N, C-alpha and C positions, 0 to 999 in steps of 0.2 A: 481461537485466540483474542482476547481483547484488543491487544496493542498491535496485531501485525498482521499482513496478508498470511493466509495459511499455504500450507506446502504439500504438494503430491508425497506420498509415502508415509503420512502419518496414519495413526490407527484409526479405523473406520467402524461404525456401528452398522451391524446387519441390516439390511433394508427390510423392515418389519412393516412398514405401510408407507404408502404413497399418497397420504392425505394432503391435499394442497390448500396451504392458508393464503388466500389472495386479498390484499389491502388495496384498496385505492390511496394512493398515496399523497395525490395533490389535488385538491378540488378547486374547481372553477371558480374563480371570484369576479364579480362585475367590475367594469373599470368605468369610471365618469367620464363623459364626453365633453371634452373641451369646446368643441362646437356645435353641441346638439341644442334643441329647443328648450325654452325653460321648463323647469319640471322634470327633464328627462333623467333617470336614475341609473341607466345602462348604456354601454357604447353602442354605436351603430356598426352595421357591417363594415363601413368605411373606416371606422375607428379600428376595428379589429385587422384591418388589412393593413393600415398604416403599422400597428403595433408589432404583427407578423414580420412586416419588412424591417422594421427597426430592429428585432431580435434577430433577424437571418444576417443582417449586416454587423452586428455585434459578435454574433457566432463565428462567422469567417475572421474577424480581426483576433478573437481570442484563440482560435486553432493556429492562425499565423504564429502567435505568440508562444503557445505551448510545442509547435513544431520546431521552434528556432533550435540550432544546436547548445549543446550545456559545454562548459568550460569549466576548467579546475580552479577552484578557489579555497585559498587556506590563509587565517592569519597567523602569526608568530604565537608561540606559545608563552603562557605567563611566567614560566622558568624555562632555564636551559635543560637540556636531556641530562646532560652531565650531573645537575644538581639533585636529579632523581635518582642517582645511585642504581643505574640499569642492571649491574652486575649481582645486586643482591635484592632485587625487586621480581617479585613472582605475582603475574596476572593468572587468575583464574576465569576459564572461559566456562560458563555452564550452558548447556544447550543440547538440543537432539541431534548429533550429527549424523544419524542415520538418515535424516533429510539431507539430500545433496545439496541443497542452497544453503543450509545451516554449516554443513561441513565447509563448503566453499568459504563462507563468511569466517569461519574458524582458522581455514589455511592461510585466507590473506592477512588475517589479524596476527598469526603465529609469524609468518613471513615478514612482516613489518616489524613484530618485537626482534626476532633475531637478527636485523639489519642494524638495529640500535642496541643489542646486548641483553635485552630483558628476557626473563625466563616464562614461559606460558604453561599451565598445566590444564589439561582438558578434564571437564567433568560432564561425563555424557548421561543426560537423564532421562531418555526416551521420551521426552516430552511431558513428562508427568509433572503435577504441581507439587505433590509430597516429595517427590524426589528431587525436584529443584531445591524446594527448602533443606532438604538433607543436605544436597551437594554443598550449599550456601555454608552450613554448619561445618563440613568437612573443610572447605576450603579455609574457614577462619582458624579451626584447629591445626591446619598446615601452614598457618602464618602467611597467608596469602596478603598482598600489599594491596590488591584491588581486587573486585570482583565483578565480572561482566555476564549477566544472565542475558540470554538471547532469545528473542521472539517469544517472551513469556510476559503476560501481563503484570505489572508491577502490584497492581491491586490484589491480586492472587497469590503473592507471595510476600506479604506483610510480615509473617512469621521469620522468615528468613532474613529479610531487611531489618527487622528491629534487632534481630541477634547481632548483624553486623554493625548496626549502630552503636550498640552495646559495647562491641569491640573494636571500635574506632576503626573500622575496616570500609572504605568508601566502596559503593556501589556505582558502576558505569553501565547505564541500560543501553542494549542495541535492540532496536526496533519498537520500541514503546512509542504510542500514539501521543502527540503533544497535547491534543484536545483533552485526553483523560487524566492529565497530570502533569509532570512527574509528582510523584510522592515527595513530601519535604524532605525526608532522609536521603532522596536519590537527587544529587546536585546536577549532575550531566546527563544527557541521553543523545544517541544517535537516531534519529527517527525517520519513517514514513509516515506523511500526513494523509490520513483518510479524507479530509476535506479538499484536499488539494486533487486528488486522484478522482473523487466523485464530481468535481467541478470540471476537469478537463474531459472526463468521458461525456459529462451532460452537454457542453458545448460541441464536442465532436458531432455527436448524435443530431444536435439542432442544426447544425451548419449542413449535414447531409440531407436533412429532411424540411428545410426552409423553416423549421420551428414549427412543424405539424407532426409531433412526436408522439408515440406511445411508448414508454420505455418500458421492457420487462426487466426486473431486477431479482436475482438470486440473492437473498437478504439473510444475514446471520445475527439474529439479534443477540446472541452471546459474544459477539466478536465487535470491540469498539470501532475498529477503523471501517468495517461496515456499516455500522450506526452512523458514524460521522460522514462516511460518502453518502448514504441517503439522505441525510439532512441537508448536506451541500447541494444535492441534485435538486431536491423540493424546494429549496430556496431560490436557485437559479429559475426553475420553471415559474414558481409563483411571482416573481419579479416581471419576468420577461414574457412569457407565454402562457398566463393563466387559463387562456381560453382554449388554447390549441395543443397543449402538454399536459402529460400525466404520467405517472408511474402505476404499474401493478407490481406487486412482490409475492415472491414466493419463499417460504422461510426454510432454511436448513441449519441444524445444530452446527457445530464447530466439527465434531466427528465425522458427521455425515458429509462436510463438504470435500470435493476432489474424488468422490467414489460414484458409483453406478446411481446412487438416490439422487446426485446431481442430473443425470441423464433423465429419469423419470420425472423430476421434478420441471425441468425445462420442457418435456413434451407436454406435459400436463398444462403448465402456464400458457403456452402457444396454442394449444387447442382451445383453453378457456377464453383466450383473447388473441384471436386471429389477426387483428388490425396491429399487434405489436411491431414495431419497425427495427427496435434494437434490443439487445439483450446485454445487461452489464452485471459483473461480479466484482467484489474485492479480492475474491480467493484466486490466486494465481493457480491453483490446482483445479479450478472449475472448468477451464476454458475447453479441455478436450472433451470434456463430459457434456459441455453445452452443445458442442459442435455434434457429438454423436446424437444427442436428442434431436437437434435440427435435421440432422442427415435422415434420422428415421421418419420425420415428416415431410422429407423432399424439400425442406426450407433452407438448404445450405445457400449462401448469397441471396437469399431472399430477406431473410431476417437478418440484420448486422449484428456482429458480435465484437463488444468492444470492452476490453478487461484490462485489469493490471496485468502485467507482463513480467520477465525477469528469469523465467526457468526455460531449460532447453525446448521444450514443445512450443511455446510461445514465439520463441525467437526463430525457430524455423518455420513455423507456419505464417509469420508475419511475412515473410519473403515469398511465399506461394499464393499466386491470385487465386487458387481453386481451393485453399484451405477453408474457407468461410469465417476466419477471423478479419475483422475488418479493420481494427487499429488495436494498439495496446498502450497502456501508460508505462513505458519501460523506465528501469533503471540502469544503471550502468553495467551491473553484475555482481554478484554476492563476493566476488574476492576482492573486488574494489570496497565494496562496504565493509570487509573486514580491515582495510586499511584505515577507513574512516573510523571504525570502532578503535583502533589503535590511536589515532588522533584524539577520540575523546578519552581515552585512557591517560594519555599524556596530560590533557587538560585538567582532568579529575585530580590526578598525584599532584599537578601544580596548585590545586586549591581552585580552579576554575567552576563555573557554574554556567548553566543554559542548555541549549540543545543544538545540534548539528543537523540540518536537513539533507536527506540522501536525494542528489539530483533525481528528477524525472523528466522524461520526454515523452510527448505524444507522438508515436510513429504509425503512419497509416500502412495498410497492406500493401507491398508491391511499390513503395515510394523509394526515392533515392536514399533515403535514409535508413531502410528496412535492411539493408546489409550489415551496416556498422553506425549506428545511431550514435555511438559515443566516440567517433575517431578523434576527437579532440582531446579526449583523456587517454590517449594511448601510452604515455610517457608518465602516468601517475605515479608510479612509484619513485621515479628521480623527483617528480615534483613535490611529493609528500616529504622525501628524504631533505631535499633542500630547503624547505620551509622548516622543518623541526630542527635541522642542524644551524640553521642561521638565527635560531632563538636565543 
């Protein structure tokens, strides 16, 4: 998927080949010496050490910021809930609820809608693009008031979006990546940012290696969030440690993600580049298979694994010091994100435009935060309802 981290349980391709495409992602670039002799065009060893020290200091500061607790924030709605006529308003949720995390998001949004008196109708698409376009058409014909496609890239469902626009039915997208859009006809999104997660993962690995890092990346060129995370990591390395940091990437397609293909890909990547310090993937479903690949090479806890989290396996592994998972860029959980989706629906129905960012927090393995990184959001249903009803 272009817009969203991918999930375990989605359809996978057979492992037809394990050909590895490895690309050097960050090229070393020379830095001029501020204290060098006249005519010098490259930095000295002293310059390099100074630069690495500055990078390490910066990395520690960034990690401290990303590990800080996350609090609930929401603003008043543009219009009151009562003015939106809840009893006569139907919300169409379009997504693949065979994926547990998307089912959780649906349940969260449905629970929030029930509290306010709105009706929700589920259109389970199985994750297919034609099925999503068809579901949008069905929702329009069923007189839905707003349509919520979940975890599907807007750029791939332009047919359905155009149909909705012509029918004057607004779309509120859940999990679209803001760096990719949104499309002009989609006025509101609730999103996870690939740039944010890539930057957080990069700084964590830099802090752990004192900015002497070779990052192995499981990269999905057909997924926008993976592309954005890759760009963000490259930008960080190019600015702060161009001589001591690099990325090597192994590519998998969206359907190959979160399958045994990822295990083979990881093994091949590490065998080809034994100096890899950390491995990162934007796919929440990849982690268990990355760890299997490292385990087969005897590299568990020798090569760090730093991924986006939020699914049950990652949540459990981050608590276990022997799991091999070093850190996760966690989100509060998909039920919570369903409540955020409902907030986006209310703002869309009120004529609002913009995006809401799903909170994320960097959580280290076996840290004090690993058991409950979002303790500050324990009462989020009450907080949402209070915000909505006071509008």
